[in-house]
C-alpha positions in Angstrom: 115.8 133.7 126.9 112.2 133.1 127.8 109.4 134.0 125.3 106.7 136.5 126.0 103.6 134.5 125.2 101.3 132.6 127.6 98.7 130.0 126.6 95.7 130.2 128.9 93.7 127.0 129.3 90.2 126.8 130.9 89.2 123.1 131.0 85.5 122.6 131.8 83.6 119.4 132.3 82.8 119.1 128.5 84.8 121.9 127.0 88.3 123.5 126.7 88.6 127.2 126.1 92.0 128.6 125.2 93.7 131.9 124.4 97.2 132.6 123.4 98.3 136.0 124.7 101.4 138.1 124.0 102.4 139.8 127.2 104.3 142.6 125.4 101.1 144.2 124.1 98.2 142.1 125.3 97.4 140.9 121.8 95.9 137.5 121.2 97.6 135.5 118.3 95.0 132.8 118.7 91.8 132.0 120.6 89.5 129.0 120.4 87.1 126.5 122.0 86.5 122.8 122.0 83.0 122.0 123.1 80.8 118.9 123.5 83.8 116.8 124.6 82.6 113.2 125.1 79.6 113.5 122.9 79.0 111.9 119.5 80.2 115.0 117.6 82.4 117.7 119.1 83.3 121.1 117.7 86.6 122.9 117.7 86.6 126.6 116.8 90.1 128.1 116.2 90.6 131.8 115.4 94.1 132.9 114.6 94.8 136.6 114.5 96.5 136.4 111.1 94.0 134.2 109.2 90.4 133.2 108.9 88.8 131.1 111.6 88.6 127.4 111.3 86.1 124.8 112.5 86.4 121.0 113.0 83.5 118.7 113.7 84.7 115.3 114.9 84.4 113.0 117.9 86.6 114.2 120.8 86.5 111.5 123.4 88.3 113.3 126.3 90.4 116.3 127.4 93.6 114.6 126.2 92.2 114.3 122.7 90.9 117.9 122.9 94.2 119.4 123.9 96.1 117.4 121.3 93.7 118.9 118.7 94.3 122.4 120.1 98.1 121.8 119.9 97.7 120.8 116.2 95.7 124.0 115.4 98.3 126.2 117.1 101.1 124.4 115.3 99.3 124.9 112.0 99.7 128.6 112.5 103.3 128.4 113.7 102.2 128.9 117.3 102.8 125.4 118.6 103.7 124.3 122.1 107.4 124.0 121.0 107.5 127.7 119.9 110.4 129.6 121.6 108.0 132.5 122.0 105.8 130.5 124.4 106.8 131.2 128.0 104.3 129.2 130.0 100.8 127.7 130.1 98.4 129.2 132.6 95.5 127.0 133.9 92.3 128.2 135.5 91.6 126.1 138.6 88.4 126.7 140.3 89.1 125.6 143.9 92.4 126.2 145.7 91.2 125.7 149.2 93.2 127.4 152.0 96.6 126.3 150.7 96.7 128.0 147.3 96.2 131.8 147.8 98.3 132.9 144.9 99.3 131.7 141.4 101.5 128.5 141.8 103.9 126.7 139.5 102.5 123.2 139.0 104.5 120.1 140.1 103.3 116.7 141.2 102.6 117.8 144.8 100.4 120.7 143.5 98.5 118.2 141.3 98.0 115.9 144.3 96.6 118.8 146.4 94.2 120.0 143.7 93.0 116.4 143.6 92.4 116.4 147.3 90.2 119.4 146.9 87.9 117.5 144.5 85.3 116.8 147.2 84.7 120.6 147.6 84.6 121.2 143.9 83.4 118.0 142.3 82.0 119.7 139.2 85.1 121.8 138.4 88.5 120.5 139.8 88.4 117.1 138.0 88.1 118.9 134.6 90.8 121.4 135.6 93.0 118.5 136.5 92.4 116.7 133.2 93.6 119.8 131.4 96.7 120.2 133.6 97.7 116.5 133.3 97.4 116.5 129.5 99.2 119.8 129.1 102.1 118.7 131.3 102.4 115.5 129.2 102.3 117.5 125.9 104.7 120.2 127.0 106.9 118.9 129.8 109.5 121.6 129.0 107.2 124.5 129.8 106.4 125.9 133.2 102.7 125.5 134.0 101.0 127.7 136.4 97.7 127.2 138.3 95.7 130.4 138.9 92.9 129.8 141.4 89.4 131.3 141.3 89.4 131.2 145.1 92.8 133.0 145.6 91.7 136.6 145.5 89.2 135.9 148.3 91.8 134.5 150.6 92.3 137.9 152.2 88.9 137.8 153.8 89.1 138.1 157.6 88.2 135.0 159.5 84.9 136.5 160.7 83.8 136.7 157.1 85.2 133.4 156.0 83.9 131.2 158.8 80.4 129.8 159.0 78.7 129.6 162.4 78.9 125.8 162.6 80.8 123.5 164.9 84.5 124.4 164.5 85.8 120.9 164.7 83.5 119.7 162.0 84.2 122.7 159.8 87.9 122.3 160.1 87.9 118.6 159.5 85.9 118.9 156.4 87.2 122.2 155.1 83.8 123.9 155.5 84.2 127.7 155.1 83.6 130.5 152.7 86.1 130.4 149.8 84.5 132.5 147.1 84.9 132.1 143.3 85.3 134.2 140.1 88.4 135.6 141.9 90.4 136.4 138.7 87.4 138.4 137.5 86.9 140.2 140.8 90.7 141.0 141.0 90.8 142.4 137.4 87.6 144.4 137.6 88.3 145.9 141.0 91.6 147.1 139.8 90.2 148.5 136.5 87.4 150.2 138.3 89.9 152.1 140.4 91.9 153.0 137.3 88.7 154.3 135.7 88.4 156.8 138.6 92.0 157.8 138.3 92.9 156.2 141.7 95.1 153.6 143.0 93.5 150.3 144.0 95.0 150.7 147.4 92.9 153.9 147.9 89.6 152.6 146.5 86.7 150.6 147.9 84.8 148.7 145.3 81.7 146.5 145.1 82.1 144.1 142.2 79.0 142.5 140.7 80.1 139.6 138.4 76.8 138.8 136.7 76.9 136.0 134.2 75.1 132.6 134.1 77.0 132.2 137.4 76.9 135.4 139.5 78.8 136.6 142.5 79.5 139.8 144.4 82.5 141.0 146.4 83.5 143.8 148.7 87.0 145.0 147.9 88.6 147.3 150.4 91.7 149.1 149.2 92.5 146.3 146.7 91.8 143.4 149.1 88.7 141.2 149.2 87.0 141.4 152.6 83.7 139.6 151.7 82.2 137.7 148.8 78.8 136.1 148.1 79.8 132.6 147.0 80.9 130.2 149.8 82.1 126.7 150.1 80.8 126.1 146.6 79.6 128.5 143.8 75.9 127.8 144.9 75.6 130.4 147.6 74.8 134.1 147.1 73.1 135.8 144.2 70.3 134.4 142.0 72.0 132.8 139.0 71.0 131.3 135.7 70.4 127.8 137.1 71.5 128.1 140.7 69.3 129.2 143.6 71.8 131.3 145.5 71.0 131.9 149.1 68.4 129.5 150.6 67.4 128.3 154.0 69.6 125.2 154.6 66.5 123.5 156.1 65.0 123.3 152.6 67.3 120.4 152.0 66.0 118.5 155.1 62.4 119.4 154.1 62.7 118.0 150.6 64.4 114.9 151.9 61.7 114.2 154.5 58.6 115.5 152.7 59.4 114.9 149.0 61.6 111.9 149.5 64.3 113.4 147.4 67.9 112.1 147.6 70.9 114.4 148.3 72.0 114.0 144.6 68.5 115.0 143.4 68.5 118.1 145.6 72.0 118.9 144.4 70.8 118.9 140.8 67.7 120.9 141.7 69.6 123.7 143.4 72.5 123.8 141.0 70.9 123.0 137.6 67.1 123.6 137.9 66.8 126.7 140.0 67.7 130.4 139.6 66.1 132.1 136.6 65.5 128.7 134.9 63.5 127.4 137.9 61.5 130.6 138.3 60.5 131.2 134.7 61.9 128.5 132.4 64.8 130.6 131.0 68.3 130.9 132.3 69.4 133.6 129.8 68.6 137.1 131.1 68.1 138.3 127.5 65.2 135.9 127.1 63.8 136.9 130.5 63.9 140.6 129.6 62.2 139.9 126.2 59.5 137.8 127.8 58.7 140.5 130.4 57.4 142.7 127.6 54.3 140.7 126.6 52.8 137.3 126.3 51.4 134.7 128.5 54.7 134.2 130.4 55.3 137.9 131.1 54.2 137.6 134.8 56.6 134.7 135.6 59.5 136.5 133.8 58.8 139.7 135.7 58.8 137.9 139.0 62.1 136.1 138.1 63.6 139.5 137.3 62.3 141.1 140.5 63.7 138.3 142.6 67.1 138.5 140.8 67.3 142.3 141.3 66.0 142.2 144.9 68.9 139.9 145.8 71.4 142.2 144.1 70.1 145.2 146.1 70.5 143.2 149.3 74.1 142.5 148.6 74.9 146.0 147.5 73.5 147.3 150.7 75.2 144.6 152.8 78.6 145.3 151.2 78.1 149.0 151.6 77.8 148.4 155.3 80.8 146.0 155.3 83.0 148.6 153.5 81.7 151.7 155.3 82.6 153.8 152.3 82.1 152.8 148.7 83.8 154.6 145.8 82.4 152.6 142.9 80.0 149.8 142.1 81.3 147.9 139.1 79.1 145.6 136.9 80.8 143.0 134.8 80.3 139.7 132.9 77.6 138.9 130.4 74.6 140.3 132.2 76.5 143.0 134.1 78.1 144.4 131.0 75.1 144.2 128.6 71.8 144.4 130.6 71.1 148.1 131.2 67.8 147.2 132.8 69.5 145.1 135.4 71.9 147.8 136.3 69.2 150.4 136.6 66.9 148.2 138.7 69.7 147.1 141.0 70.4 150.7 142.2 66.9 152.0 142.1 65.8 152.9 145.6 69.5 153.2 146.8 69.7 156.9 146.0 70.1 157.6 149.8 73.4 155.7 149.5 74.5 157.9 146.7 73.8 155.4 144.0 72.1 156.2 140.7 72.5 155.6 136.9 72.2 158.2 134.2 69.6 156.8 131.7 71.6 157.9 128.6 74.9 156.7 129.9 73.5 153.5 131.1 71.7 152.7 127.7 74.8 153.5 125.7 76.9 150.5 124.6 80.7 150.6 124.7 83.6 148.3 124.5 85.7 149.5 127.4 85.3 150.5 131.1 82.8 153.4 131.4 80.8 155.3 134.0 77.0 155.0 133.8 76.3 157.1 136.9 75.5 160.9 136.7 78.6 163.1 136.9 77.4 164.4 140.3 76.9 161.0 141.8 78.4 160.5 145.3 79.2 156.9 144.4 80.3 156.0 140.9 78.5 153.2 139.0 80.6 151.6 136.3 80.6 148.9 133.6 83.9 147.2 133.5 84.3 144.4 131.0 86.1 141.5 132.6 89.1 139.7 131.1 89.8 136.6 133.1 92.2 135.3 130.4 94.3 138.4 130.5 94.4 138.2 134.3 95.4 134.6 134.3 98.1 135.3 131.7 99.4 138.3 133.6 99.6 136.4 136.9 101.3 133.4 135.1 103.8 135.5 133.3 104.7 137.5 136.4 105.5 134.3 138.2 107.7 132.7 135.5 109.3 135.6 133.7 112.2 135.9 136.0 112.7 132.2 136.6 115.8 130.7 134.9 114.7 128.8 131.8 116.5 125.6 132.9 114.8 125.7 136.3 111.4 124.8 134.7 
């Protein structure tokens, strides 16, 4: 008999985030984080549901060492990888290309294909692979499932997914729009429909996932039909450190005029642009605070205005793509907590039926909630995302009915 718990692993370049979820009630027996992997001193934070949190500061050389430490912490609480209650391990994988359009049980062939996708996700897939390989070695008896950030966006029609570049070149080098944050967009679009008391198959949603990374999607009746991120997570909205949309010729210009290398421009657009490049802060909380007063208020205000202007453009564009919008859903760190961003993003769009109620918008709450006036033609909602729950749900649905000895 298979257990009912799923361990969700999110392996980043220098961190491993993990949550153990019980699929009978959505509870989390343990959550934790290993950060600063590969640095002189790393930190492991482990929080069991039935005891006080624990911290360990020690060198963690690589992801293998990190996951072994995670396994030790789980075992300390009786939640180890050999627990009969553990049904599977679910891995977040950023890029699934065109092959992986749904959660997939991991075998050697899947690992090889994820590795072949490294050139289109060089910052993410290698770290995801490190977590997968280590977890498979530590728990070979458990089914392990890859849940891809790109999968939810695989339903985009070809006219939305293709770039207008030479077809032969694009096909040979896998150049197309893939989209990211897919587990968040899937979860939030579904919860937004539930908030309205409707089925996802009857609801058109614009999802705005606004964190340090930010993306928008147009979801028609439960299926993504367009999204702002493209071949990589660089395209689209203004982000914490990423530029978002930019004239591609800027790259040629900086190469010819500034003598910058491709790698230097890559770092500029991904790590030194966005809010950080505009005003020196990549955290929206700091930007909002600096806008109030001080010598940097003007730069902070301009950064905020550029950020919001891009949001309005995408809301308007996706309204046109969908034809009818039932709800605009804000999520992730900025989307859930920055009332000023939500208000500014829909200001001027009253003709489209969009508005926020000042009191509702300013109120803080833990669950999904409407922030638009009761009479609004289009609902505006705050829907807290839960990517870990979405990964666990997709993982468990895939393995629950598989014979135990099959995996």
